[in-house]
C-alpha positions as CSV (number, residue, x, y, z in Angstrom):
1,M,8.2,32.4,-8.7
2,V,8.1,29.8,-6.2
3,E,4.8,28.2,-5.9
4,P,3.4,28.0,-2.3
5,D,3.0,24.6,-0.5
6,P,-0.4,23.1,-1.3
7,T,-0.8,22.0,2.4
8,T,-0.9,25.6,3.3
9,I,-3.7,26.7,1.0
10,I,-7.2,27.0,2.5
11,W,-10.0,27.5,-0.3
12,R,-13.6,28.6,0.3
13,D,-16.3,30.0,-2.0
14,L,-19.1,31.2,0.0
15,D,-20.9,32.8,-3.2
16,W,-21.0,29.6,-5.1
17,I,-22.6,27.6,-1.9
18,L,-25.2,30.6,-1.5
19,A,-26.2,30.3,-5.0
20,Q,-27.1,26.5,-4.9
21,P,-30.5,26.0,-3.4
22,D,-30.0,22.8,-1.5
23,G,-26.5,23.9,-0.4
24,L,-23.5,21.8,-0.4
25,N,-24.5,18.0,-0.7
26,S,-23.0,14.9,-2.0
27,N,-24.0,15.5,-5.4
28,N,-22.6,18.8,-6.1
29,V,-19.5,18.5,-3.7
30,L,-17.2,17.9,-6.8
31,S,-18.6,20.5,-8.5
32,Y,-17.7,22.9,-5.6
33,F,-14.2,21.2,-5.8
34,E,-13.9,22.4,-9.2
35,T,-13.8,26.0,-7.9
36,S,-10.6,25.3,-5.9
37,P,-7.0,25.7,-7.2
38,F,-6.7,21.9,-6.6
39,W,-8.7,20.8,-9.5
40,D,-7.1,19.3,-12.6
41,P,-9.1,20.5,-15.8
42,Q,-7.6,17.6,-17.6
43,C,-8.7,15.0,-15.4
44,N,-11.3,12.3,-16.5
45,N,-14.0,13.8,-14.5
46,A,-13.8,17.1,-16.5
47,S,-13.7,15.2,-19.8
48,L,-16.5,12.8,-18.8
49,K,-18.9,15.7,-17.6
50,M,-18.2,17.3,-21.3
51,Q,-19.2,14.4,-23.0
52,T,-22.3,13.2,-20.7
53,R,-25.3,14.9,-19.1
54,F,-25.2,12.9,-15.7
55,N,-26.0,15.4,-12.7
56,D,-25.7,12.7,-10.2
57,L,-22.3,11.8,-8.6
58,K,-23.1,8.3,-8.1
59,D,-23.8,7.9,-12.0
60,L,-20.2,9.1,-12.7
61,I,-18.5,6.3,-10.6
62,M,-18.9,3.2,-13.0
63,P,-17.7,5.3,-16.1
64,L,-14.6,6.5,-14.4
65,K,-13.6,2.9,-13.6
66,K,-13.3,2.2,-17.4
67,M,-11.0,5.2,-18.0
68,K,-7.4,5.7,-17.3
69,G,-5.7,8.7,-16.1
70,I,-6.1,11.2,-13.3
71,E,-9.6,11.3,-11.6
72,F,-11.1,12.5,-8.3
73,Q,-13.4,10.5,-6.3
74,V,-15.2,11.0,-2.9
75,V,-14.0,8.2,-0.8
76,Q,-15.8,9.4,2.5
77,E,-18.6,11.5,3.3
78,R,-20.3,12.8,6.4
79,P,-22.8,15.7,5.4
80,P,-23.1,18.6,5.6
81,A,-19.7,19.0,7.3
82,L,-17.2,16.8,5.9
83,W,-16.1,15.0,2.8
84,V,-12.7,13.5,1.8
85,I,-11.6,13.5,-1.9
86,R,-9.0,11.5,-3.3
87,K,-6.9,12.3,-6.3
88,Q,-5.8,9.2,-8.2
89,N,-4.1,7.7,-11.2
90,R,-6.2,5.1,-12.5
91,L,-4.2,2.3,-14.3
92,S,-6.9,-0.3,-14.7
93,E,-10.6,-1.1,-13.5
94,W,-9.2,-2.5,-10.6
95,E,-5.8,-0.7,-9.9
96,V,-5.1,2.9,-8.8
97,N,-2.2,4.8,-7.5
98,L,-2.8,7.5,-4.9
99,V,-1.6,11.0,-5.8
100,A,-3.1,13.1,-3.1
101,T,-6.0,13.5,-0.5
102,Y,-8.3,16.6,0.1
103,Y,-11.1,17.3,2.7
104,I,-13.9,19.8,3.0
105,L,-14.2,20.8,6.5
106,N,-17.3,23.5,6.7
107,Y,-17.0,24.6,3.3
108,N,-13.2,24.9,3.7
109,I,-11.2,22.9,1.2
110,F,-7.6,21.6,2.6
111,Q,-5.0,19.2,1.1
112,A,-4.2,16.5,3.6
113,P,-0.3,16.5,4.4
114,S,1.6,13.4,3.2
115,L,2.5,10.8,5.7
116,Y,6.2,11.6,4.6
117,S,5.8,15.2,5.8
118,I,4.0,14.2,9.1
119,I,6.7,11.7,10.1
120,G,9.6,14.1,9.1
121,N,8.2,17.0,11.0
122,R,7.8,14.8,14.2
123,V,11.1,13.4,13.9
124,L,12.6,16.9,13.4
125,T,10.7,18.2,16.4
126,S,11.8,15.4,18.5
127,L,15.5,15.7,17.6
128,Y,15.3,19.4,18.0
129,Q,14.1,19.1,21.7
130,L,17.1,16.4,22.2
131,H,19.6,18.5,20.6
132,I,18.5,21.4,23.0
133,A,18.4,19.2,26.0
134,F,21.9,17.9,25.3
135,N,23.4,21.5,24.9
136,T,21.7,22.5,28.1
137,A,23.3,19.5,29.8
138,Y,26.5,20.1,28.5
139,Q,26.6,23.6,29.6
140,Q,25.6,22.7,33.2
141,V,28.7,20.3,33.6
142,E,32.0,21.5,35.0
143,F,35.4,19.5,35.2
144,H,38.1,20.1,38.0
145,P,41.1,17.5,38.5
146,A,40.4,17.1,42.0
147,T,36.5,16.2,41.9
148,G,36.2,15.4,38.1
149,Y,33.0,16.0,36.5
150,T,30.2,17.7,38.6
151,W,26.9,19.7,37.9
152,K,26.9,23.4,38.1
153,V,24.9,25.0,40.9
154,G,23.7,28.4,41.7
155,D,21.0,30.9,40.2
156,S,23.8,32.6,37.9
157,H,24.4,29.5,36.0
158,T,20.7,28.9,35.5
159,G,20.2,32.5,34.1
160,T,23.1,32.0,31.6
161,S,22.2,28.8,30.4
162,S,18.6,29.9,29.7
163,N,20.2,32.3,27.5
164,K,22.4,30.0,25.8
165,T,19.6,27.8,24.8
166,Q,18.6,30.4,22.3
167,Q,19.7,28.9,19.0
168,D,21.4,31.0,16.5
169,P,19.1,30.9,12.9
170,A,22.1,29.7,11.0
171,E,22.7,27.0,13.4
172,L,18.9,25.9,13.3
173,L,18.9,25.8,9.7
174,K,22.0,23.7,9.5
175,F,20.5,21.4,12.0
176,R,17.3,21.0,10.2
177,N,18.9,20.5,6.9
178,G,21.0,17.8,8.3
179,V,18.0,16.1,9.7
180,E,16.1,16.1,6.5
181,R,19.1,14.7,4.6
182,A,19.2,11.8,7.1
183,F,15.6,11.3,7.2
184,K,15.3,11.3,3.1
185,S,18.6,8.9,2.8
186,I,16.7,6.5,5.5
187,T,13.5,6.8,3.5
188,I,15.3,6.2,0.1
189,K,16.8,2.9,1.8
190,M,13.8,1.6,3.1
191,T,12.0,2.2,-0.3
192,Q,14.9,0.4,-2.1
193,Q,14.6,-2.8,0.1
194,W,10.7,-2.5,-0.1
195,N,11.1,-2.6,-3.9
196,Q,13.5,-5.5,-3.7
197,V,11.2,-7.5,-1.7
198,A,8.2,-7.0,-3.8
199,A,10.1,-7.9,-6.9
200,Q,11.3,-11.1,-5.3
201,S,7.9,-11.9,-4.1
202,Q,6.6,-11.3,-7.7
203,E,9.4,-13.4,-9.3
204,K,8.3,-16.4,-6.9
205,I,4.5,-15.8,-7.7
206,Q,5.4,-16.2,-11.5
207,E,7.6,-19.1,-10.9
208,L,4.7,-20.9,-8.8
209,T,2.2,-19.9,-11.7
210,A,4.6,-21.3,-14.5
211,G,5.0,-24.4,-12.5
212,N,1.3,-25.2,-12.1
213,Q,0.9,-24.4,-15.6
214,N,3.4,-27.0,-16.7
215,D,1.8,-29.6,-14.4
216,I,-1.5,-29.0,-15.7
217,T,0.1,-29.4,-19.5
218,I,1.5,-32.5,-18.6
219,S,-1.5,-34.1,-17.1
220,E,-3.3,-33.1,-20.1
221,Q,-0.9,-34.8,-22.4
222,T,-0.8,-38.2,-20.3
223,P,-3.8,-40.7,-21.3
224,D,-5.9,-41.6,-18.6
225,Q,-5.0,-44.8,-17.2
226,P,-7.6,-47.3,-15.8
227,P,-7.5,-47.8,-12.0
228,A,-5.4,-51.0,-11.1
229,Q,-7.4,-53.9,-9.9
230,P,-6.7,-54.9,-6.4
231,S,-4.9,-58.5,-6.0
232,R,-7.1,-61.2,-4.5
233,P,-5.4,-63.6,-2.1
234,N,-5.0,-67.1,-3.3
235,Q,-6.4,-66.4,-6.5
236,P,-5.5,-69.3,-9.0
237,N,-3.4,-68.5,-12.2
238,A,-4.8,-69.2,-15.9
239,D,-1.7,-71.3,-16.6
240,N,-2.3,-73.4,-13.5
241,I,-5.9,-73.8,-14.6
242,T,-4.9,-75.1,-17.8
243,K,-2.3,-77.5,-16.7
244,R,-4.7,-79.2,-14.3
245,R,-7.3,-79.6,-17.1
246,K,-4.6,-81.3,-19.0
247,K,-3.4,-83.5,-16.2
248,S,-7.2,-84.6,-15.7
249,E,-7.7,-85.5,-19.3
250,D,-4.5,-87.3,-19.5
251,S,-5.6,-89.3,-16.4
252,G,-9.3,-90.1,-17.8
253,K,-7.4,-91.3,-20.9
254,K,-5.1,-93.8,-19.1
255,K,-7.9,-95.2,-17.3
256,K,-10.0,-95.8,-20.4
257,K,-7.1,-97.7,-21.9
258,S,-6.6,-100.0,-18.7
259,I,-10.2,-100.8,-18.6
260,S,-10.2,-101.8,-22.4
């Protein structure tokens, strides 16, 4: 049996809401979400609820961050009409991967469509309209060797063209499958290019990190050198001072000998 598209399901449980004395609020919105077919009984929220006695939704946020796996989290709320719930796969305390997004609007629970399906449907609609426009324009053109290509005129052609714009269901299905294949191939190519760019940037970051660590290691192994003293201009050397002293002593001895 083919499972229905989850984006086409609308869930509503008025009996559960009427049984709540305070109605639907931010503290019991996940409990209401548990009654829907979108809930995963193996998620971290369910296991944590069985292990603890917390009743406040805010008290479950910090313990959930320390667990890994599928979890549900309220990311936006405008009580009493709107709540946005995100299903995500937690890899670490600060890293999660988005799986799906749901929203509760006036007690109705919906699954938000993915960005891929939204863009795909918009592209399909625009291409379908262009396809009809080109077919209609092609049917309104006629060729004659004397006049060349000209547009058809007259009400009879308009009536026939409107009938011809009705596409065959088999042709529509073929057109839709072709557009979906083209859109999917473009998406795969863009994803591959994005992954390559991300891998290259990650390699560059690792190289820079390794280079910085090597610089730190070299600086730690090199002993600290005292700062060089600035040279003073016209400062006498020690050897020159010693020679001058010897010359003065020799000249003094010669003077004593001459006096004696």
